[in-house]
Structures are given as structure tokens and as C-alpha cells.
N, C-alpha and C positions, 0 to 999 in steps of 0.2 A: 839386881840379879847377878849372882856369881856364876862365872864360867871358867873353864880351864881348857887347855889345848891337849889333844891327843894327836901328835904329829902336827900337821897344819890345820886340823879341823877343830873348831870350837865345840865344846861339849857343854850342854845345859842340863841341869838337874832340877826337876820341878818338885822340890821338896815341900814347899809351903810350910816349913817349920814342923813337918810331921803331922800336920792337921789331917782331918778325915777327907777333905776335899782338895782337888787339884787347884793350883793357882789359875787365875783367869787367863794369864798369858799362855798357859799350856793348851787350853781349849782353842784359843785364837791360833796358835801355831799348828795345831792339828787341822784346823779348818782352812788355814792359809799358810802353807809351809814356806812360801817365798817370803824372806825377811831380810832385814839389814842389821848388821852389828857394826856400830859406828856408821861409816858411809860405805861399807862393803856389802854387796848383795850375796845372800846365801839361800840354800834350800835346806829345810830341816827334815830329818827323818827320825822317827822314834826308833830307838834300839829295841828290837824284839828278840834277837838271838840271846839265849840265856847266858852262854859263856861270855859273850861280848858285854852284856849288861853287867855281869858280876865283875868283870875286869875293869870296866869304866867306873862302876860304883866304888870299887876299891881305890882307884885313882882319885876320885872325887873326895873320898874320905881322908885322903892324905892332904888334899888341898884345903879342906875345911872339915875338921874333926867332928863338928856337929852333925854332919850327914848321917853318921852311924846311929846316933840317938834319934834323929828324925825318922830314919828307916824303921826303927823299933816301934816308934809311936804310930807311924802310918800303917805298918803291918797290923798292929793291935786294933786299928780302926778299920781294917779290911781294905786298905789301899796299897797298891804298889806304886812307888815313886817313879814317874816316867823320866827317862833319860833320852836326850835328843842329840844327834850329831848334825852339825851344820857343815855343808859342803859348798864351796864357791859356786856361784850361779853364773 
């Protein structure tokens, strides 16, 4: 799983390579938002604000250019790629 930081917060993109379904970890994180990255505890929150989503997705695409193509594929399949912000717990 690739992630990047926005300030101190890790950001996760549930791209699943642009496939029609979300990756299994996305469902798990939604059901159980308390998680660990390495040995650090975090709480995950799905980004729902449209402006923030677009800003973070643009940052993600700079970290990994493939996200732009994955987004096109996912959109064609009727799926919006979830983005999660992790905050320290």
C-alpha cells in the first residue's frame, strides 16, 4: 500500500488499480478506523469534502502518476476512489 503525507498526516488512496471494486483493506478501515501504520496508532477518516478530496488526489497523483489513470478506470466502472486521512490516536 502506497501512502504519502499531507503535513504530519498519512494519506491513503484506495485505488485498487482502478478496478471496479474497492480493495478489501478499504472496507476494513471503514468498519474499524483505528489502525496502525508501522507501530504508530492512528484513526482513519474518509475524505468527503470535495475540495479537500481533489487537493489530496492531485497530491497523490504527483507521488504516483498511475493514480490519474486509475481514477479514469474507476470512474468508468462507476466507482469513486476513496481517500483516507490518518490522524494520530
